[in-house]
gemmi code that builds the backbone of each chain (N, CA, C; Angstrom):
import gemmi

chains = {
    "A": [
        ("MET", (0.836, -1.202, 0.000), (0.000, 0.000, 0.000), (0.872, 1.253, 0.000)),
        ("ASP", (0.421, 2.229, -0.791), (1.175, 3.471, -0.880), (0.675, 4.461, 0.158)),
        ("MET", (1.557, 4.787, 1.103), (1.153, 5.690, 2.187), (1.453, 7.158, 1.877)),
        ("ARG", (2.083, 7.391, 0.712), (2.507, 8.765, 0.445), (1.343, 9.626, -0.055)),
        ("THR", (1.351, 10.889, 0.331), (0.306, 11.800, -0.128), (0.586, 12.202, -1.575)),
        ("PRO", (-0.461, 12.646, -2.306), (-0.234, 13.075, -3.696), (0.845, 14.158, -3.795)),
        ("LEU", (0.867, 15.066, -2.821), (1.863, 16.144, -2.846), (3.268, 15.572, -2.655)),
        ("GLY", (3.387, 14.633, -1.711), (4.685, 14.015, -1.444), (5.235, 13.294, -2.662)),
        ("LYS", (4.320, 12.752, -3.483), (4.749, 12.005, -4.673), (5.339, 12.905, -5.748)),
        ("VAL", (4.820, 14.124, -5.874), (5.291, 14.978, -6.962), (6.433, 15.908, -6.541)),
        ("ARG", (6.653, 16.068, -5.242), (7.738, 16.946, -4.791), (9.089, 16.428, -5.267)),
        ("GLY", (9.874, 17.322, -5.835), (11.219, 16.936, -6.252), (11.264, 16.141, -7.538)),
        ("LEU", (10.141, 16.059, -8.264), (10.155, 15.303, -9.520), (10.589, 16.177, -10.701)),
        ("GLY", (10.731, 15.561, -11.869), (11.080, 16.267, -13.089), (12.584, 16.370, -13.254)),
        ("SER", (12.998, 16.687, -14.521), (14.426, 16.697, -14.807), (15.167, 17.775, -14.029)),
        ("ALA", (14.424, 18.832, -13.604), (15.081, 19.892, -12.843), (14.955, 19.658, -11.338)),
        ("LYS", (14.309, 18.556, -10.946), (14.139, 18.164, -9.537), (13.373, 19.201, -8.710)),
        ("SER", (12.562, 19.992, -9.399), (11.847, 21.016, -8.654), (10.345, 20.775, -8.641)),
        ("GLY", (9.923, 19.529, -8.991), (8.507, 19.185, -8.919), (7.625, 20.069, -9.767)),
        ("THR", (6.521, 20.537, -9.186), (5.545, 21.304, -9.956), (5.756, 22.811, -9.822)),
        ("GLU", (6.844, 23.200, -9.175), (7.103, 24.615, -8.914), (7.070, 25.456, -10.202)),
        ("HIS", (7.756, 24.958, -11.248), (7.844, 25.670, -12.512), (6.447, 25.882, -13.100)),
        ("PHE", (5.710, 24.784, -13.209), (4.342, 24.809, -13.724), (3.498, 25.821, -12.943)),
        ("TRP", (3.581, 25.729, -11.622), (2.750, 26.567, -10.753), (3.062, 28.044, -10.930)),
        ("ARG", (4.357, 28.370, -11.002), (4.745, 29.779, -11.158), (4.321, 30.329, -12.504)),
        ("VAL", (4.434, 29.521, -13.570), (3.978, 29.969, -14.888), (2.495, 30.322, -14.812)),
        ("ARG", (1.720, 29.456, -14.148), (0.257, 29.674, -14.080), (-0.115, 30.854, -13.199)),
        ("THR", (0.516, 30.988, -12.030), (0.143, 32.109, -11.148), (0.519, 33.441, -11.796)),
        ("THR", (1.727, 33.504, -12.423), (2.096, 34.762, -13.069), (1.177, 35.049, -14.251)),
        ("SER", (0.760, 33.993, -14.973), (-0.120, 34.221, -16.124), (-1.470, 34.765, -15.664)),
        ("LEU", (-1.980, 34.231, -14.553), (-3.254, 34.740, -14.020), (-3.123, 36.201, -13.613)),
        ("ALA", (-2.001, 36.524, -12.943), (-1.782, 37.904, -12.517), (-1.680, 38.834, -13.723)),
        ("LEU", (-1.077, 38.325, -14.804), (-0.831, 39.174, -15.971), (-2.100, 39.502, -16.753)),
        ("VAL", (-3.150, 38.694, -16.613), (-4.378, 38.980, -17.376), (-4.923, 40.369, -17.032)),
        ("PRO", (-5.286, 40.656, -15.755), (-5.784, 42.011, -15.465), (-4.707, 43.087, -15.642)),
        ("LEU", (-3.442, 42.755, -15.284), (-2.375, 43.747, -15.387), (-2.178, 44.209, -16.831)),
        ("LEU", (-2.198, 43.250, -17.758), (-1.953, 43.613, -19.159), (-3.163, 44.293, -19.785)),
        ("VAL", (-4.368, 43.923, -19.326), (-5.552, 44.626, -19.815), (-5.427, 46.099, -19.429)),
        ("PHE", (-5.011, 46.352, -18.181), (-4.784, 47.726, -17.731), (-3.720, 48.404, -18.594)),
        ("TYR", (-2.612, 47.683, -18.817), (-1.487, 48.206, -19.592), (-1.909, 48.606, -21.000)),
        ("VAL", (-2.671, 47.725, -21.647), (-3.111, 48.000, -23.015), (-4.017, 49.231, -23.040)),
        ("VAL", (-4.946, 49.316, -22.070), (-5.831, 50.486, -22.006), (-5.009, 51.755, -21.781)),
        ("PHE", (-4.019, 51.654, -20.878), (-3.141, 52.802, -20.615), (-2.431, 53.257, -21.892)),
        ("LEU", (-1.897, 52.266, -22.622), (-1.167, 52.605, -23.855), (-2.092, 53.155, -24.930)),
        ("ILE", (-3.352, 52.663, -24.955), (-4.320, 53.203, -25.909), (-4.514, 54.692, -25.642)),
        ("ILE", (-4.619, 55.045, -24.347), (-4.866, 56.439, -23.987), (-3.632, 57.310, -24.241)),
        ("TYR", (-2.437, 56.784, -23.925), (-1.248, 57.637, -23.934), (-0.310, 57.444, -25.124)),
        ("ALA", (-0.654, 56.557, -26.054), (0.201, 56.349, -27.225), (0.341, 57.643, -28.015)),
        ("GLY", (1.584, 58.067, -28.248), (1.830, 59.241, -29.073), (1.606, 60.578, -28.382)),
        ("LYS", (1.262, 60.526, -27.074), (1.041, 61.776, -26.326), (2.396, 62.406, -25.976)),
        ("PRO", (2.406, 63.748, -25.740), (3.680, 64.410, -25.427), (4.298, 63.923, -24.107)),
        ("TYR", (5.612, 64.131, -24.007), (6.431, 63.644, -22.897), (5.842, 63.968, -21.517)),
        ("ALA", (5.542, 65.263, -21.285), (5.101, 65.703, -19.960), (3.832, 64.965, -19.527)),
        ("GLU", (2.931, 64.774, -20.465), (1.661, 64.112, -20.164), (1.870, 62.636, -19.809)),
        ("VAL", (2.718, 61.960, -20.596), (2.980, 60.531, -20.369), (3.691, 60.321, -19.036)),
        ("VAL", (4.736, 61.108, -18.781), (5.497, 60.961, -17.537), (4.615, 61.297, -16.329)),
        ("GLY", (3.769, 62.318, -16.488), (2.835, 62.676, -15.423), (1.927, 61.511, -15.078)),
        ("ALA", (1.430, 60.825, -16.108), (0.546, 59.682, -15.883), (1.305, 58.515, -15.262)),
        ("LEU", (2.549, 58.285, -15.727), (3.360, 57.167, -15.206), (3.762, 57.412, -13.749)),
        ("ALA", (3.825, 58.697, -13.347), (4.237, 59.033, -11.988), (3.107, 58.853, -10.983)),
        ("ASN", (1.872, 58.725, -11.477), (0.735, 58.476, -10.594), (0.993, 57.202, -9.782)),
        ("PRO", (0.833, 57.261, -8.428), (1.182, 56.100, -7.583), (0.483, 54.809, -7.993)),
        ("PHE", (-0.783, 54.894, -8.357), (-1.523, 53.705, -8.766), (-0.942, 53.119, -10.050)),
        ("VAL", (-0.712, 53.994, -11.036), (-0.145, 53.544, -12.310), (1.241, 52.944, -12.095)),
        ("ALA", (2.062, 53.621, -11.255), (3.426, 53.150, -11.003), (3.408, 51.762, -10.335)),
        ("THR", (2.475, 51.564, -9.398), (2.375, 50.263, -8.728), (1.998, 49.167, -9.718)),
        ("ILE", (0.955, 49.438, -10.512), (0.520, 48.469, -11.531), (1.672, 48.180, -12.496)),
        ("ASN", (2.367, 49.256, -12.883), (3.490, 49.151, -13.803), (4.578, 48.236, -13.230)),
        ("GLY", (4.937, 48.464, -11.960), (5.963, 47.654, -11.303), (5.551, 46.197, -11.192)),
        ("LEU", (4.300, 45.963, -10.806), (3.801, 44.586, -10.678), (3.802, 43.884, -12.039)),
        ("THR", (3.423, 44.645, -13.087), (3.415, 44.060, -14.429), (4.821, 43.645, -14.840)),
        ("VAL", (5.795, 44.511, -14.553), (7.189, 44.198, -14.889), (7.633, 42.933, -14.160)),
        ("ILE", (7.350, 42.846, -12.852), (7.791, 41.689, -12.052), (7.149, 40.392, -12.566)),
        ("ALA", (5.808, 40.430, -12.718), (5.110, 39.220, -13.188), (5.597, 38.828, -14.587)),
        ("SER", (5.818, 39.844, -15.441), (6.249, 39.568, -16.814), (7.616, 38.901, -16.869)),
        ("ILE", (8.589, 39.431, -16.119), (9.943, 38.864, -16.248), (10.005, 37.448, -15.677)),
        ("ILE", (9.233, 37.180, -14.607), (9.206, 35.808, -14.079), (8.599, 34.878, -15.131)),
        ("HIS", (7.453, 35.320, -15.682), (6.741, 34.508, -16.664), (7.586, 34.275, -17.924)),
        ("MET", (8.250, 35.318, -18.415), (9.022, 35.172, -19.660), (10.274, 34.336, -19.445)),
        ("ARG", (10.872, 34.460, -18.262), (12.046, 33.646, -17.980), (11.673, 32.166, -17.934)),
        ("LEU", (10.571, 31.855, -17.244), (10.137, 30.459, -17.137), (9.722, 29.898, -18.498)),
        ("GLY", (9.049, 30.743, -19.289), (8.609, 30.297, -20.607), (9.790, 29.979, -21.512)),
        ("MET", (10.789, 30.872, -21.515), (11.959, 30.651, -22.367), (12.758, 29.447, -21.865)),
        ("GLU", (12.766, 29.238, -20.545), (13.431, 28.077, -19.961), (12.852, 26.789, -20.539)),
        ("GLU", (11.518, 26.770, -20.646), (10.821, 25.602, -21.171), (11.196, 25.367, -22.636)),
        ("ILE", (11.247, 26.465, -23.407), (11.597, 26.351, -24.831), (13.024, 25.816, -24.976)),
        ("ILE", (13.952, 26.367, -24.181), (15.358, 25.925, -24.254), (15.462, 24.442, -23.882)),
        ("GLN", (14.800, 24.057, -22.792), (14.879, 22.660, -22.347), (14.256, 21.700, -23.354)),
        ("ASP", (13.256, 22.185, -24.101), (12.594, 21.331, -25.090), (13.439, 21.118, -26.338)),
        ("TYR", (14.100, 22.192, -26.816), (14.705, 22.120, -28.140), (16.227, 21.996, -28.148)),
        ("ILE", (16.885, 22.353, -27.056), (18.354, 22.306, -27.045), (18.796, 21.024, -26.337)),
        ("HIS", (19.484, 20.165, -27.087), (19.827, 18.866, -26.509), (21.282, 18.770, -26.080)),
        ("SER", (22.120, 19.684, -26.574), (23.518, 19.660, -26.143), (23.613, 20.280, -24.747)),
        ("GLU", (24.212, 19.537, -23.833), (24.199, 19.928, -22.414), (24.838, 21.308, -22.190)),
        ("ILE", (25.984, 21.536, -22.844), (26.710, 22.786, -22.600), (25.972, 23.989, -23.185)),
        ("THR", (25.427, 23.818, -24.422), (24.652, 24.906, -25.041), (23.429, 25.229, -24.186)),
        ("LYS", (22.786, 24.158, -23.711), (21.582, 24.341, -22.886), (21.919, 25.154, -21.632)),
        ("LEU", (23.023, 24.780, -20.995), (23.435, 25.460, -19.770), (23.705, 26.943, -20.023)),
        ("VAL", (24.454, 27.205, -21.107), (24.800, 28.591, -21.443), (23.535, 29.400, -21.720)),
        ("LEU", (22.608, 28.812, -22.510), (21.378, 29.535, -22.855), (20.500, 29.773, -21.628)),
        ("LEU", (20.458, 28.783, -20.713), (19.655, 28.959, -19.497), (20.205, 30.110, -18.648)),
        ("ILE", (21.532, 30.201, -18.588), (22.147, 31.285, -17.818), (21.897, 32.628, -18.504)),
        ("LEU", (22.076, 32.662, -19.851), (21.802, 33.900, -20.590), (20.350, 34.331, -20.417)),
        ("ASN", (19.464, 33.344, -20.420), (18.039, 33.614, -20.236), (17.791, 34.280, -18.889)),
        ("ALA", (18.406, 33.732, -17.850), (18.241, 34.296, -16.504), (18.796, 35.712, -16.453)),
        ("PHE", (19.988, 35.906, -17.029), (20.621, 37.232, -17.010), (19.790, 38.238, -17.798)),
        ("PHE", (19.356, 37.839, -19.001), (18.586, 38.743, -19.858), (17.301, 39.186, -19.145)),
        ("SER", (16.567, 38.204, -18.595), (15.299, 38.517, -17.934), (15.510, 39.467, -16.762)),
        ("LEU", (16.521, 39.154, -15.936), (16.763, 39.995, -14.767), (17.255, 41.384, -15.168)),
        ("ALA", (18.087, 41.446, -16.215), (18.593, 42.740, -16.664), (17.452, 43.615, -17.175)),
        ("VAL", (16.606, 43.046, -18.045), (15.474, 43.809, -18.586), (14.528, 44.215, -17.452)),
        ("GLY", (14.257, 43.265, -16.545), (13.373, 43.553, -15.415), (13.939, 44.639, -14.526)),
        ("GLY", (15.242, 44.559, -14.234), (15.891, 45.550, -13.375), (15.836, 46.936, -13.987)),
        ("LEU", (16.128, 47.018, -15.289), (16.098, 48.307, -15.980), (14.687, 48.898, -15.972)),
        ("CYS", (13.698, 48.063, -16.271), (12.308, 48.534, -16.303), (11.864, 49.018, -14.924)),
        ("LEU", (12.195, 48.228, -13.887), (11.784, 48.598, -12.534), (12.431, 49.911, -12.108)),
        ("PHE", (13.732, 50.049, -12.433), (14.419, 51.294, -12.084), (13.749, 52.477, -12.779)),
        ("ALA", (13.422, 52.289, -14.061), (12.770, 53.363, -14.820), (11.426, 53.728, -14.198)),
        ("VAL", (10.638, 52.702, -13.844), (9.325, 52.934, -13.246), (9.458, 53.714, -11.937)),
        ("LEU", (10.422, 53.281, -11.099), (10.602, 53.936, -9.796), (11.155, 55.350, -9.952)),
        ("LYS", (12.076, 55.517, -10.911), (12.641, 56.857, -11.117), (11.543, 57.839, -11.524)),
        ("ILE", (10.683, 57.413, -12.461), (9.589, 58.287, -12.899), (8.657, 58.600, -11.727)),
        ("ALA", (8.395, 57.567, -10.898), (7.463, 57.743, -9.790), (8.021, 58.685, -8.719)),
        ("PHE", (9.318, 58.550, -8.431), (9.887, 59.317, -7.310), (10.592, 60.601, -7.733)),
        ("ALA", (11.243, 60.553, -8.914), (12.069, 61.697, -9.300), (11.551, 62.414, -10.550)),
        ("GLY", (10.571, 61.849, -11.237), (9.989, 62.457, -12.435), (10.804, 62.257, -13.688)),
    ],
    "B": [
        ("MET", (20.276, -14.202, -47.092), (19.136, -13.910, -46.217), (18.448, -12.601, -46.634)),
        ("ALA", (17.140, -12.604, -46.651), (16.396, -11.407, -47.072), (16.560, -10.285, -46.043)),
        ("ASN", (16.595, -9.094, -46.586), (16.739, -7.943, -45.681), (15.367, -7.576, -45.088)),
        ("VAL", (15.083, -8.159, -43.927), (13.748, -7.958, -43.341), (13.546, -6.535, -42.822)),
        ("THR", (14.619, -5.957, -42.291), (14.431, -4.642, -41.639), (14.001, -3.561, -42.620)),
        ("ASN", (14.423, -3.680, -43.908), (14.085, -2.647, -44.883), (12.604, -2.615, -45.223)),
        ("ASN", (11.929, -3.768, -45.072), (10.531, -3.820, -45.486), (9.548, -3.634, -44.339)),
        ("ARG", (10.102, -3.390, -43.164), (9.188, -3.211, -42.032), (8.442, -1.885, -42.164)),
        ("PRO", (7.168, -1.893, -41.764), (6.435, -0.621, -41.811), (7.004, 0.359, -40.778)),
        ("LEU", (7.060, 1.615, -41.161), (7.526, 2.639, -40.230), (6.330, 3.206, -39.473)),
        ("SER", (6.585, 3.645, -38.267), (5.505, 4.303, -37.545), (5.301, 5.672, -38.185)),
        ("PRO", (4.052, 6.161, -38.191), (3.785, 7.439, -38.857), (4.606, 8.572, -38.237)),
        ("HIS", (5.215, 9.391, -39.080), (6.011, 10.493, -38.572), (5.228, 11.795, -38.704)),
        ("LEU", (5.774, 12.844, -38.076), (5.106, 14.150, -37.989), (4.435, 14.612, -39.283)),
        ("GLN", (5.171, 14.494, -40.420), (4.664, 15.155, -41.621), (3.450, 14.484, -42.250)),
        ("ILE", (3.101, 13.263, -41.795), (1.912, 12.658, -42.405), (0.628, 13.095, -41.697)),
        ("TYR", (0.762, 13.734, -40.541), (-0.437, 14.202, -39.860), (-0.978, 15.459, -40.523)),
        ("LYS", (-2.300, 15.553, -40.603), (-2.930, 16.767, -41.094), (-2.718, 17.850, -40.030)),
        ("PHE", (-2.371, 19.047, -40.467), (-2.106, 20.133, -39.526), (-3.433, 20.712, -39.037)),
        ("ILE", (-3.875, 20.284, -37.863), (-5.205, 20.686, -37.375), (-5.109, 21.957, -36.507)),
        ("PRO", (-6.257, 22.665, -36.331), (-6.231, 23.957, -35.630), (-5.573, 23.907, -34.241)),
        ("THR", (-5.861, 22.862, -33.450), (-5.282, 22.823, -32.104), (-3.757, 22.717, -32.155)),
        ("MET", (-3.235, 21.950, -33.146), (-1.783, 21.857, -33.321), (-1.202, 23.212, -33.686)),
        ("ALA", (-1.876, 23.855, -34.656), (-1.383, 25.146, -35.150), (-1.347, 26.175, -34.018)),
        ("MET", (-2.431, 26.222, -33.217), (-2.493, 27.216, -32.153), (-1.531, 26.886, -31.017)),
        ("SER", (-1.197, 25.593, -30.886), (-0.231, 25.197, -29.869), (1.139, 25.792, -30.180)),
        ("ILE", (1.574, 25.641, -31.439), (2.904, 26.152, -31.788), (2.878, 27.676, -31.896)),
        ("VAL", (1.727, 28.240, -32.327), (1.631, 29.699, -32.391), (1.712, 30.297, -30.987)),
        ("HIS", (1.152, 29.580, -29.996), (1.234, 30.045, -28.611), (2.694, 30.161, -28.178)),
        ("ARG", (3.478, 29.160, -28.546), (4.896, 29.164, -28.169), (5.670, 30.235, -28.946)),
        ("ILE", (5.352, 30.364, -30.248), (6.062, 31.364, -31.064), (5.738, 32.783, -30.577)),
        ("THR", (4.457, 33.038, -30.289), (4.106, 34.373, -29.796), (4.773, 34.619, -28.443)),
        ("GLY", (4.873, 33.581, -27.621), (5.564, 33.706, -26.333), (7.013, 34.104, -26.535)),
        ("GLY", (7.671, 33.441, -27.480), (9.067, 33.756, -27.789), (9.225, 35.169, -28.330)),
        ("ALA", (8.251, 35.587, -29.166), (8.302, 36.942, -29.727), (8.110, 37.981, -28.628)),
        ("LEU", (7.189, 37.695, -27.698), (6.928, 38.629, -26.608), (8.148, 38.774, -25.708)),
        ("TYR", (8.900, 37.677, -25.574), (10.120, 37.665, -24.772), (11.053, 38.774, -25.246)),
        ("PHE", (11.277, 38.833, -26.565), (12.170, 39.862, -27.105), (11.444, 41.197, -27.255)),
        ("GLY", (10.118, 41.129, -27.393), (9.326, 42.354, -27.480), (9.375, 43.170, -26.205)),
        ("THR", (9.712, 42.498, -25.081), (9.853, 43.205, -23.815), (10.870, 44.341, -23.941)),
        ("LEU", (11.847, 44.153, -24.847), (12.852, 45.196, -25.079), (12.199, 46.497, -25.552)),
        ("LEU", (11.087, 46.377, -26.288), (10.380, 47.577, -26.758), (9.794, 48.339, -25.572)),
        ("VAL", (9.160, 47.574, -24.663), (8.586, 48.192, -23.460), (9.702, 48.810, -22.626)),
        ("ALA", (10.810, 48.068, -22.488), (11.948, 48.561, -21.707), (12.476, 49.862, -22.312)),
        ("ALA", (12.629, 49.882, -23.651), (13.144, 51.076, -24.324), (12.233, 52.271, -24.061)),
        ("TRP", (10.929, 52.017, -24.116), (9.945, 53.089, -23.913), (10.007, 53.626, -22.482)),
        ("LEU", (10.039, 52.694, -21.489), (10.070, 53.100, -20.074), (11.370, 53.828, -19.736)),
        ("ILE", (12.499, 53.279, -20.219), (13.797, 53.887, -19.919), (13.889, 55.273, -20.549)),
        ("ALA", (13.361, 55.392, -21.786), (13.370, 56.698, -22.448), (12.533, 57.700, -21.669)),
        ("ALA", (11.370, 57.244, -21.170), (10.495, 58.127, -20.399), (11.196, 58.568, -19.115)),
        ("ALA", (12.035, 57.684, -18.556), (12.738, 58.004, -17.311), (13.978, 58.847, -17.569)),
        ("SER", (14.440, 58.860, -18.840), (15.722, 59.520, -19.134), (15.576, 60.978, -19.553)),
        ("GLY", (14.375, 61.392, -19.883), (14.194, 62.787, -20.278), (13.489, 62.935, -21.609)),
        ("GLU", (13.080, 64.172, -21.878), (12.226, 64.454, -23.020), (12.887, 64.110, -24.361)),
        ("GLU", (14.214, 64.390, -24.437), (14.909, 64.184, -25.711), (14.874, 62.707, -26.114)),
        ("TYR", (15.237, 61.823, -25.153), (15.241, 60.379, -25.421), (13.833, 59.878, -25.727)),
        ("PHE", (12.892, 60.388, -24.940), (11.505, 59.964, -25.110), (10.997, 60.297, -26.510)),
        ("ASN", (11.328, 61.497, -26.979), (10.889, 61.900, -28.315), (11.536, 61.044, -29.401)),
        ("GLN", (12.808, 60.657, -29.157), (13.492, 59.800, -30.134), (12.800, 58.438, -30.249)),
        ("VAL", (12.532, 57.830, -29.082), (11.865, 56.517, -29.084), (10.463, 56.635, -29.671)),
        ("ASN", (9.767, 57.707, -29.305), (8.423, 57.936, -29.837), (8.443, 58.089, -31.358)),
        ("TRP", (9.504, 58.744, -31.855), (9.635, 58.918, -33.303), (9.833, 57.545, -33.966)),
        ("LEU", (10.700, 56.728, -33.322), (10.980, 55.386, -33.855), (9.698, 54.550, -33.880)),
        ("PHE", (8.950, 54.573, -32.755), (7.708, 53.799, -32.662), (6.640, 54.354, -33.613)),
        ("GLY", (6.747, 55.633, -33.926), (5.746, 56.257, -34.799), (6.032, 56.063, -36.277)),
        ("SER", (7.264, 55.605, -36.614), (7.608, 55.374, -38.022), (6.832, 54.173, -38.553)),
        ("ILE", (6.829, 54.024, -39.876), (6.063, 52.935, -40.500), (6.502, 51.572, -39.933)),
        ("ILE", (7.832, 51.366, -39.906), (8.342, 50.086, -39.412), (7.987, 49.902, -37.927)),
        ("GLY", (8.148, 50.984, -37.165), (7.803, 50.943, -35.738), (6.352, 50.569, -35.521)),
        ("GLN", (5.477, 51.195, -36.316), (4.043, 50.910, -36.183), (3.717, 49.464, -36.561)),
        ("LEU", (4.402, 48.954, -37.611), (4.181, 47.553, -38.021), (4.616, 46.594, -36.912)),
        ("VAL", (5.799, 46.874, -36.330), (6.305, 46.023, -35.237), (5.351, 46.069, -34.042)),
        ("LEU", (4.893, 47.276, -33.701), (3.980, 47.417, -32.563), (2.639, 46.725, -32.829)),
        ("PHE", (2.192, 46.777, -34.092), (0.945, 46.090, -34.458), (1.117, 44.580, -34.254)),
        ("GLY", (2.251, 44.046, -34.726), (2.555, 42.627, -34.530), (2.691, 42.280, -33.063)),
        ("TYR", (3.305, 43.190, -32.306), (3.486, 42.974, -30.859), (2.125, 42.908, -30.156)),
        ("THR", (1.226, 43.817, -30.549), (-0.129, 43.821, -29.978), (-0.822, 42.481, -30.245)),
        ("TRP", (-0.703, 42.030, -31.504), (-1.353, 40.763, -31.848), (-0.743, 39.599, -31.053)),
        ("ALA", (0.593, 39.549, -30.990), (1.265, 38.466, -30.258), (0.818, 38.453, -28.800)),
        ("LEU", (0.734, 39.639, -28.203), (0.334, 39.749, -26.795), (-1.091, 39.247, -26.598)),
        ("LEU", (-2.016, 39.728, -27.439), (-3.419, 39.350, -27.268), (-3.625, 37.868, -27.581)),
        ("HIS", (-2.907, 37.370, -28.603), (-3.037, 35.959, -28.944), (-2.517, 35.067, -27.817)),
        ("HIS", (-1.384, 35.451, -27.258), (-0.778, 34.664, -26.180), (-1.641, 34.732, -24.909)),
        ("LEU", (-2.251, 35.910, -24.688), (-3.114, 36.087, -23.524), (-4.353, 35.187, -23.633)),
        ("LEU", (-4.988, 35.201, -24.820), (-6.177, 34.360, -25.011), (-5.801, 32.882, -24.973)),
        ("GLY", (-4.652, 32.547, -25.583), (-4.176, 31.163, -25.552), (-3.887, 30.712, -24.127)),
        ("GLY", (-3.369, 31.636, -23.321), (-3.094, 31.341, -21.917), (-4.371, 31.006, -21.167)),
        ("LEU", (-5.461, 31.727, -21.494), (-6.748, 31.439, -20.852), (-7.218, 30.024, -21.215)),
        ("ARG", (-6.976, 29.611, -22.473), (-7.333, 28.233, -22.871), (-6.538, 27.229, -22.039)),
        ("HIS", (-5.260, 27.545, -21.825), (-4.413, 26.635, -21.045), (-4.890, 26.529, -19.602)),
        ("ILE", (-5.299, 27.667, -19.023), (-5.817, 27.655, -17.650), (-7.061, 26.756, -17.591)),
        ("MET", (-7.913, 26.879, -18.617), (-9.126, 26.062, -18.674), (-8.765, 24.567, -18.688)),
        ("TRP", (-7.772, 24.210, -19.520), (-7.354, 22.803, -19.583), (-6.726, 22.366, -18.258)),
        ("ASP", (-5.974, 23.289, -17.620), (-5.298, 22.950, -16.358), (-6.293, 22.553, -15.274)),
        ("VAL", (-7.465, 23.202, -15.281), (-8.454, 22.863, -14.264), (-9.391, 21.756, -14.751)),
        ("GLY", (-9.098, 21.181, -15.927), (-9.774, 19.964, -16.352), (-10.971, 20.104, -17.267)),
        ("TYR", (-11.131, 21.289, -17.907), (-12.277, 21.465, -18.800), (-11.841, 21.628, -20.254)),
        ("GLY", (-12.774, 21.389, -21.178), (-12.591, 21.751, -22.574), (-11.718, 20.827, -23.402)),
        ("PHE", (-11.678, 19.544, -23.072), (-10.852, 18.622, -23.847), (-11.596, 17.959, -25.008)),
        ("GLU", (-12.917, 18.183, -25.127), (-13.690, 17.554, -26.189), (-13.181, 18.026, -27.551)),
        ("LYS", (-13.158, 17.087, -28.508), (-12.544, 17.368, -29.812), (-13.149, 18.590, -30.505)),
        ("GLU", (-14.489, 18.583, -30.647), (-15.138, 19.669, -31.393), (-14.937, 21.003, -30.687)),
        ("PHE", (-15.085, 20.958, -29.355), (-14.989, 22.199, -28.572), (-13.586, 22.792, -28.639)),
        ("SER", (-12.561, 21.936, -28.467), (-11.193, 22.462, -28.465), (-10.794, 22.972, -29.851)),
        ("THR", (-11.305, 22.308, -30.906), (-11.032, 22.783, -32.271), (-11.698, 24.136, -32.504)),
        ("MET", (-12.942, 24.237, -32.035), (-13.684, 25.493, -32.186), (-12.954, 26.618, -31.443)),
        ("LEU", (-12.477, 26.297, -30.236), (-11.802, 27.304, -29.411), (-10.460, 27.723, -30.016)),
        ("ALA", (-9.766, 26.767, -30.649), (-8.487, 27.089, -31.296), (-8.716, 28.093, -32.421)),
        ("LYS", (-9.773, 27.861, -33.219), (-10.104, 28.794, -34.300), (-10.534, 30.140, -33.719)),
        ("ALA", (-11.349, 30.072, -32.651), (-11.849, 31.299, -32.023), (-10.699, 32.130, -31.472)),
        ("ASN", (-9.672, 31.450, -30.967), (-8.501, 32.140, -30.418), (-7.873, 33.047, -31.476)),
        ("LEU", (-7.694, 32.492, -32.684), (-7.069, 33.246, -33.780), (-7.958, 34.403, -34.218)),
        ("VAL", (-9.250, 34.094, -34.421), (-10.190, 35.125, -34.873), (-10.281, 36.250, -33.845)),
        ("ALA", (-10.424, 35.868, -32.564), (-10.575, 36.872, -31.508), (-9.317, 37.725, -31.353)),
        ("SER", (-8.132, 37.082, -31.475), (-6.903, 37.856, -31.297), (-6.731, 38.881, -32.420)),
        ("ILE", (-7.065, 38.474, -33.650), (-6.958, 39.418, -34.774), (-7.991, 40.537, -34.618)),
        ("ALA", (-9.237, 40.150, -34.271), (-10.304, 41.140, -34.116), (-9.956, 42.142, -33.011)),
        ("LEU", (-9.453, 41.635, -31.865), (-9.104, 42.520, -30.747), (-7.946, 43.452, -31.112)),
        ("THR", (-6.958, 42.909, -31.852), (-5.814, 43.733, -32.265), (-6.275, 44.887, -33.144)),
        ("VAL", (-7.127, 44.562, -34.128), (-7.655, 45.601, -35.015), (-8.461, 46.610, -34.207)),
        ("LEU", (-9.269, 46.110, -33.267), (-10.097, 46.986, -32.423), (-9.217, 47.958, -31.630)),
        ("VAL", (-8.165, 47.410, -30.985), (-7.257, 48.244, -30.193), (-6.657, 49.351, -31.057)),
        ("TRP", (-6.210, 48.974, -32.260), (-5.559, 49.971, -33.119), (-6.529, 50.972, -33.688)),
        ("VAL", (-7.770, 50.535, -33.955), (-8.778, 51.487, -34.425), (-9.040, 52.520, -33.325)),
        ("ILE", (-9.166, 52.024, -32.076), (-9.403, 52.945, -30.963), (-8.221, 53.914, -30.793)),
        ("VAL", (-6.983, 53.347, -30.862), (-5.793, 54.202, -30.733), (-5.813, 55.312, -31.777)),
        ("LEU", (-6.128, 54.944, -33.032), (-6.100, 55.938, -34.109), (-7.225, 56.961, -33.953)),
        ("ILE", (-8.367, 56.529, -33.403), (-9.478, 57.469, -33.175), (-9.130, 58.427, -32.037)),
        ("VAL", (-8.611, 57.852, -30.924), (-8.248, 58.660, -29.757), (-7.188, 59.690, -30.113)),
        ("ARG", (-6.223, 59.253, -30.900), (-5.155, 60.149, -31.304), (-5.702, 61.204, -32.270)),
    ],
}
model = gemmi.Model(1)
for chain_id, residues in chains.items():
    chain = gemmi.Chain(chain_id)
    for i, (resn, *xyz) in enumerate(residues, 1):
        res = gemmi.Residue()
        res.name, res.seqid = resn, gemmi.SeqId(i, " ")
        for name, pos in zip(("N", "CA", "C"), xyz):
            atom = gemmi.Atom()
            atom.name, atom.element = name, gemmi.Element(name[0])
            atom.pos, atom.b_iso = gemmi.Position(*pos), 0.0
            res.add_atom(atom)
        chain.add_residue(res)
    model.add_chain(chain)
structure = gemmi.Structure()
structure.add_model(model)
structure.setup_entities()
């Protein structure tokens, strides 16, 4: 008889030994991104092509800045995990895979860091 | 001795399958995801320019406003909306619904139609507002 719980059975499984963590994070970030991106698209519809002062003024609004920051965070986690899946699926050479996974992590964090800094700078310093 | 291995039937390979809507939307979901990955650079460029001052912002705005910029942004809008709608289909499957053949085929087609329609709608609104 199997005494293990369903959760105990899946913990630590998969080629990355991280169980369902990857799957779960992709799904939670995707759920978060649905309302965030709807907001983002509406924001861009309103402010596309508008002059600098108006756009920066809107981006400096605390509510907009918060949504903006959350969108950046959810996006970079989601895109990093998604690209990880693509690399693991299609790249079979161990060394190339490793290099691409590291580049993926660096790229995502770099883009995320730059975006977050920009969002915060606009919010606090204009 | 006869060469038996040469006459054995092969198992069907990828190219003999008819390319059905669910297959097509599956790979399009991944391709749009990959495109959005690099498209993030556009958002980053826009945000950083806005944070860097009026001169940079106007330069990026000029680039995005050019014909090529507008085409790229139009494609980016479509990729985003298509991936978003495709993601909702995946969430539905994750919780155990919508696996019936007719329904999933219908939804795969609807995903494409809705993403194109929404993209056009967004851009029509943008052009009217502007």
